[in-house]
SETIKOL-258807 format. One line per field, with one value per residue: residue number from 1; x, y, z of N, C-alpha, C, O, CB in turn. Coordinates in steps of 0.1 Angstrom, whole numbers, always signed. Atoms other than C-alpha are relative to their C-alpha. Glycine has a CB too. Layout:
N
num	[NUM, ...] .
n.X	[X, ...] .
n.Y	[Y, ...] .
n.Z	[Z, ...] .
ca.X	[X, ...] .
ca.Y	[Y, ...] .
ca.Z	[Z, ...] .
c.X	[X, ...] .
c.Y	[Y, ...] .
c.Z	[Z, ...] .
o.X	[X, ...] .
o.Y	[Y, ...] .
o.Z	[Z, ...] .
cb.X	[X, ...] .
cb.Y	[Y, ...] .
cb.Z	[Z, ...] .
This chain:
146
num	[1, 2, 3, 4, 5, 6, 7, 8, 9, 10, 11, 12, 13, 14, 15, 16, 17, 18, 19, 20, 21, 22, 23, 24, 25, 26, 27, 28, 29, 30, 31, 32, 33, 34, 35, 36, 37, 38, 39, 40, 41, 42, 43, 44, 45, 46, 47, 48, 49, 50, 51, 52, 53, 54, 55, 56, 57, 58, 59, 60, 61, 62, 63, 64, 65, 66, 67, 68, 69, 70, 71, 72, 73, 74, 75, 76, 77, 78, 79, 80, 81, 82, 83, 84, 85, 86, 87, 88, 89, 90, 91, 92, 93, 94, 95, 96, 97, 98, 99, 100, 101, 102, 103, 104, 105, 106, 107, 108, 109, 110, 111, 112, 113, 114, 115, 116, 117, 118, 119, 120, 121, 122, 123, 124, 125, 126, 127, 128, 129, 130, 131, 132, 133, 134, 135, 136, 137, 138, 139, 140, 141, 142, 143, 144, 145, 146] .
n.X	[-9, +6, +8, -9, -4, +12, +1, -10, +4, +11, -4, -3, -15, -7, +3, -8, -13, -1, +1, -12, -10, +2, -5, -15, -4, +2, -10, -13, +0, +0, -14, -9, +3, -6, -15, -3, +3, -11, -12, +3, -2, -15, -6, +5, -8, -14, +1, +1, -12, -11, -10, -13, -1, +9, +10, +13, +0, +7, -10, -8, +8, +1, -13, -2, +9, -7, -11, +4, +4, -13, -5, +8, -3, -13, +1, +7, -9, -10, +7, +1, -13, -4, +8, -5, -13, +2, +4, -11, -9, +6, -2, -14, -2, +6, -9, -13, +3, +1, -13, -8, +5, -5, -15, -2, +3, -10, -12, +3, -1, -14, -6, +4, -7, -15, -2, +0, -12, -12, +0, -4, -14, -8, +0, -9, -14, -2, -1, -13, -2, -2, -11, +1, +1, +10, +13, +3, +3, +13, +10, +1, +7, +14, +6, +2, +10, +14] .
n.Y	[-10, -13, -1, -2, -14, -8, +2, -8, -14, -1, -1, -14, -2, -1, -14, -10, +2, -5, -15, -4, +2, -10, -12, +1, -2, -14, -8, +3, -8, -14, -3, +0, -12, -11, +0, -5, -14, -7, +0, -10, -13, -2, -2, -14, -10, +0, -6, -15, -5, +0, +10, -7, -9, +6, -10, +3, -7, -13, -9, -2, -9, -14, -6, -3, -11, -12, -3, -6, -14, -8, +0, -9, -13, -4, -2, -12, -10, +0, -5, -15, -5, +0, -11, -12, -1, -3, -14, -8, +1, -8, -14, -3, +0, -12, -11, +1, -5, -15, -6, +1, -10, -13, -1, -2, -14, -8, +2, -8, -14, -3, -1, -12, -10, +0, -4, -15, -5, +2, -11, -12, +1, -2, -14, -7, +4, -6, -14, -6, -12, -13, -7, +0, +14, +1, -2, +12, +11, -3, +2, +15, +5, -4, +8, +14, +1, -3] .
n.Z	[-5, -1, -12, -11, -1, -5, -15, -7, +0, -9, -13, -5, -3, +13, +5, -8, +5, +14, +0, -5, +11, +10, -6, +0, +14, +3, -7, +7, +13, -3, -5, +12, +8, -7, +2, +14, +1, -8, +9, +11, -6, -2, +13, +5, -7, +6, +12, -2, -5, +10, -5, -2, -11, -10, -3, +8, +13, -2, -5, +11, +10, -6, +1, +14, +3, -5, +8, +13, -2, -1, +13, +8, -5, +5, +14, +2, -3, +11, +12, -2, +1, +14, +7, -4, +6, +14, +2, -3, +12, +11, -4, +3, +15, +5, -4, +8, +14, -1, -2, +12, +9, -5, +2, +14, +3, -5, +9, +12, -4, -2, +13, +6, -7, +3, +14, +0, -8, +9, +10, -7, -3, +12, +4, -9, +3, +13, -1, +1, -9, +6, -5, -15, -5, -11, +6, +8, -10, -5, +10, +1, -13, +1, +11, -5, -11, +4] .
ca.X	[+584, +562, +539, +569, +580, +545, +545, +578, +563, +533, +553, +557, +594, +604, +586, +604, +637, +630, +621, +653, +674, +658, +665, +701, +704, +689, +712, +742, +732, +726, +760, +777, +759, +769, +805, +805, +789, +816, +843, +826, +826, +863, +872, +851, +869, +903, +891, +885, +921, +951, +976, +1006, +997, +972, +949, +912, +906, +882, +910, +932, +905, +901, +939, +940, +911, +930, +961, +942, +927, +962, +973, +944, +950, +987, +978, +954, +981, +1006, +981, +975, +1012, +1019, +991, +1005, +1040, +1027, +1009, +1041, +1061, +1037, +1038, +1076, +1076, +1053, +1075, +1106, +1090, +1081, +1116, +1131, +1109, +1119, +1156, +1153, +1136, +1163, +1191, +1174, +1171, +1207, +1218, +1199, +1214, +1249, +1245, +1235, +1263, +1288, +1277, +1281, +1315, +1326, +1314, +1332, +1364, +1360, +1357, +1387, +1400, +1398, +1423, +1411, +1416, +1395, +1366, +1367, +1368, +1338, +1319, +1326, +1315, +1283, +1276, +1281, +1258, +1229] .
ca.Y	[+668, +699, +689, +687, +722, +735, +719, +736, +770, +763, +761, +793, +789, +784, +816, +835, +820, +829, +865, +868, +854, +878, +907, +896, +894, +929, +943, +927, +942, +976, +975, +966, +995, +1019, +1008, +1013, +1047, +1057, +1046, +1067, +1097, +1092, +1090, +1122, +1140, +1130, +1142, +1177, +1180, +1190, +1161, +1185, +1211, +1190, +1220, +1217, +1227, +1254, +1271, +1267, +1283, +1312, +1318, +1316, +1341, +1365, +1362, +1368, +1399, +1412, +1403, +1422, +1452, +1452, +1449, +1478, +1499, +1489, +1498, +1533, +1538, +1529, +1552, +1580, +1573, +1573, +1606, +1621, +1608, +1623, +1656, +1654, +1646, +1676, +1699, +1687, +1694, +1729, +1735, +1722, +1745, +1775, +1766, +1763, +1798, +1812, +1797, +1813, +1846, +1844, +1837, +1866, +1888, +1876, +1882, +1919, +1923, +1908, +1934, +1962, +1949, +1947, +1983, +1994, +1976, +1990, +2025, +2046, +2070, +2106, +2133, +2135, +2100, +2108, +2121, +2091, +2067, +2085, +2083, +2045, +2040, +2060, +2041, +2007, +2016, +2027] .
ca.Z	[+1208, +1200, +1229, +1252, +1243, +1248, +1282, +1291, +1281, +1302, +1333, +1353, +1362, +1326, +1315, +1342, +1331, +1295, +1304, +1325, +1296, +1272, +1295, +1299, +1261, +1257, +1284, +1267, +1233, +1249, +1267, +1234, +1216, +1244, +1242, +1205, +1209, +1235, +1210, +1183, +1206, +1215, +1178, +1171, +1199, +1185, +1152, +1167, +1178, +1156, +1159, +1157, +1182, +1203, +1203, +1192, +1156, +1169, +1187, +1156, +1134, +1159, +1159, +1121, +1119, +1142, +1122, +1090, +1105, +1114, +1079, +1063, +1085, +1075, +1039, +1041, +1058, +1031, +1003, +1019, +1023, +987, +975, +996, +983, +947, +952, +967, +937, +912, +931, +930, +893, +887, +908, +890, +856, +867, +881, +849, +829, +851, +848, +810, +809, +832, +810, +779, +797, +808, +772, +759, +786, +779, +742, +748, +775, +750, +724, +749, +759, +723, +717, +748, +737, +701, +713, +705, +731, +721, +728, +764, +779, +810, +790, +767, +797, +812, +780, +778, +814, +809, +777, +794, +823, +803] .
c.X	[-7, -9, +9, +4, -12, -2, +10, -5, -11, +4, +5, +15, +7, -3, +9, +15, +2, +0, +14, +11, -1, +4, +15, +5, -1, +10, +14, +1, +1, +14, +9, -2, +6, +15, +4, -3, +11, +12, -2, +3, +15, +7, -4, +8, +14, +0, -1, +13, +11, +11, +13, +0, -8, -10, -12, +0, -8, +9, +10, -6, -1, +14, +3, -8, +6, +12, -4, -5, +12, +6, -8, +2, +14, +0, -7, +10, +11, -6, -1, +13, +5, -8, +6, +14, -1, -5, +12, +10, -5, +1, +15, +3, -5, +9, +13, -2, -1, +13, +9, -4, +5, +15, +3, -3, +11, +13, -2, +1, +14, +8, -3, +7, +15, +3, +0, +12, +12, +1, +4, +15, +8, +0, +9, +15, +4, +1, +14, +1, +2, +12, +0, -3, -11, -14, -5, -4, -14, -11, -2, -7, -15, -7, -3, -11, -14, -4] .
c.Y	[+14, +0, +2, +14, +9, -2, +8, +15, +2, +2, +14, +3, +2, +13, +10, -1, +6, +15, +5, -1, +11, +14, +1, +2, +15, +9, -1, +8, +15, +4, +0, +13, +12, +0, +5, +15, +8, +0, +10, +14, +3, +3, +14, +11, +1, +7, +16, +6, -1, -9, +7, +8, -5, +10, -3, +9, +13, +11, +4, +9, +14, +7, +4, +12, +13, +4, +5, +14, +9, +2, +10, +14, +5, +3, +13, +12, +1, +7, +16, +6, +1, +11, +14, +3, +4, +14, +10, +0, +8, +15, +4, +1, +14, +12, +0, +5, +15, +6, -1, +11, +14, +1, +2, +15, +9, -1, +9, +14, +4, +1, +13, +12, +0, +4, +16, +5, -2, +12, +13, +0, +2, +15, +8, -2, +7, +15, +5, +12, +13, +7, +1, -14, -1, +2, -12, -11, +3, -3, -15, -5, +3, -8, -14, -1, +2, -2] .
c.Z	[+1, +13, +12, +2, +5, +15, +7, +1, +9, +14, +4, +1, -13, -7, +6, -5, -14, +0, +5, -11, -11, +5, +0, -14, -4, +7, -6, -13, +3, +5, -12, -8, +7, -1, -13, -2, +7, -9, -11, +5, +2, -13, -5, +8, -5, -13, +1, +5, -11, +6, +2, +12, +13, +5, -8, -13, +2, +4, -12, -10, +6, -1, -14, -4, +5, -8, -14, +1, +1, -14, -9, +4, -5, -15, -3, +3, -11, -13, +2, -1, -14, -8, +4, -6, -15, -2, +2, -12, -11, +3, -2, -15, -6, +4, -7, -14, +0, +3, -12, -10, +4, -3, -15, -4, +6, -8, -13, +3, +2, -13, -7, +6, -3, -14, +0, +8, -9, -11, +6, +3, -12, -4, +9, -3, -14, +0, +0, +9, -8, +5, +15, +5, +11, -5, -8, +9, +6, -9, -2, +12, -1, -10, +5, +11, -6, -13] .
o.X	[-5, -10, +5, +5, -10, -6, +7, -2, -13, -3, +11, +19, +17, +7, +14, +21, +12, +7, +19, +20, +8, +10, +21, +15, +7, +15, +21, +11, +8, +19, +18, +7, +11, +21, +14, +5, +15, +19, +8, +8, +19, +15, +4, +12, +20, +10, +3, +14, +12, +15, +21, +10, -7, -15, -11, +6, -4, +8, +14, +0, +1, +14, +9, -3, +6, +14, +3, -3, +12, +10, -2, +3, +15, +6, -2, +10, +15, +1, +2, +15, +11, -2, +7, +17, +6, +0, +14, +16, +2, +4, +18, +11, +1, +11, +18, +7, +4, +17, +16, +4, +10, +19, +12, +4, +15, +20, +7, +7, +19, +17, +6, +13, +21, +13, +9, +17, +21, +11, +12, +22, +18, +10, +16, +23, +15, +6, +23, -8, +9, +20, +11, -14, -19, -23, -16, -13, -22, -22, -14, -16, -23, -19, -13, -17, -24, -15] .
o.Y	[+21, +11, +9, +20, +18, +7, +12, +22, +13, +7, +21, +13, +9, +19, +19, +10, +12, +21, +15, +8, +16, +21, +11, +9, +20, +18, +9, +14, +22, +15, +9, +19, +21, +11, +12, +22, +19, +10, +17, +23, +14, +12, +21, +21, +12, +13, +23, +18, -11, -7, +1, +7, +0, +10, -8, +20, +23, +22, +15, +19, +23, +19, +14, +21, +23, +16, +14, +22, +20, +12, +18, +23, +17, +12, +21, +22, +12, +14, +23, +17, +11, +18, +22, +14, +12, +21, +20, +10, +14, +22, +15, +10, +20, +21, +11, +12, +21, +17, +8, +16, +22, +12, +9, +21, +18, +9, +15, +22, +15, +9, +19, +21, +11, +10, +22, +16, +6, +17, +20, +10, +8, +20, +17, +7, +10, +21, -1, +20, +13, +1, +2, -18, -10, -5, -15, -19, -7, -8, -20, -14, -5, -12, -20, -11, -3, +0] .
o.Z	[+10, +19, +22, +13, +12, +22, +19, +11, +14, +22, -5, -2, -14, -13, +0, -6, -17, -8, +0, -12, -16, -3, -3, -16, -11, +0, -7, -16, -4, +1, -12, -13, +1, -3, -15, -8, +2, -9, -15, -2, +0, -14, -11, +2, -5, -17, -8, +7, -18, +17, +10, +20, +23, +16, -20, -13, -6, -1, -14, -15, -2, -5, -17, -12, -1, -11, -19, -7, -5, -17, -16, -5, -9, -19, -12, -5, -15, -19, -7, -6, -18, -16, -5, -11, -21, -12, -5, -16, -18, -6, -7, -19, -14, -4, -11, -19, -9, -3, -15, -17, -5, -6, -18, -12, -1, -10, -18, -5, -2, -15, -13, -1, -5, -16, -6, +4, -8, -14, +0, +2, -12, -9, +5, -3, -17, -9, +7, +10, -18, +12, +21, +3, +11, -1, -7, +6, +8, -6, -3, +10, +2, -9, +2, +12, +0, -17] .
cb.X	[+12, -9, -8, +13, +4, -13, +2, +13, -4, -10, +12, -7, +5, -5, -15, -1, +4, -12, -11, +4, -1, -15, -6, +4, -7, -14, +0, +2, -13, -10, +4, -2, -15, -4, +5, -9, -14, +2, +2, -14, -8, +6, -5, -15, +0, +5, -11, -11, +5, +5, +1, +3, -6, +9, +5, -12, -7, -12, +8, +4, -14, -4, +11, -3, -14, +4, +9, -12, -8, +10, +0, -15, -1, +10, -8, -12, +7, +4, -14, -7, +10, -2, -15, +2, +8, -10, -11, +8, +2, -15, -3, +9, -7, -14, +2, +5, -13, -10, +7, -2, -15, -3, +6, -9, -13, +4, +2, -14, -8, +7, -4, -15, -2, +5, -11, -13, +1, +0, -14, -8, +3, -7, -15, -2, +2, -11, -8, +5, +11, -13, +0, -10, +13, +3, +0, +12, +10, -1, +4, +14, +7, -1, +9, +13, +3, -2] .
cb.Y	[+1, +2, -13, -9, +5, -4, -15, -1, +4, -12, -10, +3, -12, -11, +3, -2, -14, -5, +4, -8, -14, +0, +2, -13, -9, +4, -4, -15, -4, +4, -11, -13, +1, -1, -15, -8, +3, -7, -14, -1, +1, -12, -10, +1, -3, -15, -5, +2, -8, +15, -11, +8, +13, -5, +15, +4, -9, -2, -5, -14, -6, -1, -10, -12, -2, -2, -13, -9, +1, -7, -14, -4, +1, -11, -11, +2, -2, -14, -6, +2, -8, -14, -1, +1, -13, -10, +4, -5, -15, -4, +2, -11, -12, +2, -1, -15, -7, +4, -8, -14, +0, +2, -14, -9, +3, -5, -15, -4, +3, -10, -13, +3, -1, -15, -5, +5, -8, -14, +1, +2, -14, -8, +5, -4, -15, -5, +6, +3, -2, +9, +14, +11, -6, +11, +13, -3, +0, +15, +6, -7, +7, +15, +0, -5, +11, +13] .
cb.Z	[-9, -12, +1, -2, -15, -8, +2, -7, -14, -2, +3, +12, +7, -9, +1, +15, +1, -8, +10, +12, -6, -4, +14, +6, -9, +4, +15, -2, -7, +10, +10, -9, -2, +15, +3, -10, +6, +13, -5, -5, +14, +7, -10, +3, +15, -1, -9, +11, +13, -2, -10, -13, -4, +12, -3, +9, -10, +10, +12, -7, -2, +14, +5, -9, +6, +15, -2, -5, +13, +10, -6, +1, +15, +3, -7, +9, +14, -3, -2, +14, +9, -6, +4, +16, +2, -6, +11, +13, -4, -1, +15, +7, -7, +5, +16, +0, -5, +12, +12, -6, -1, +15, +5, -8, +7, +15, -4, -6, +12, +9, -8, +0, +15, +2, -9, +6, +13, -7, -6, +13, +6, -12, +2, +15, -1, -9, +12, -14, +10, +2, -6, +5, +4, +11, -8, -9, +11, +5, -13, -2, +12, -3, -13, +5, +10, +3] .
């Protein structure tokens, strides 16, 4: 049998047929590999798309980055506004404390003035009119003025 096989290989037609069969087998293998590669590419492209929005993940990421930028800018504006409000509140607190101090001083001054005015009023009421009522009234008036 080995001599028979060697004899088949020696014939030119058989070698050509063997080469053609080997080429066909290689082409079939390459075709299967190409088909498999195409399926891999299709799966990879599907993996690049968000299944909910049907938009590519790259677009989703860009939209999220833009939204994050807007959010960060809004946050910065909020922080600046809060800082400004806190400064205004501290200024208001300081002005209120100063106004309260001034009001307390004014009340104390008014109490002192009222005490002296009450004393003058008591003196004026305690004064007894003399024989001349007009002269006594003038004296009380002048005393209360000065």
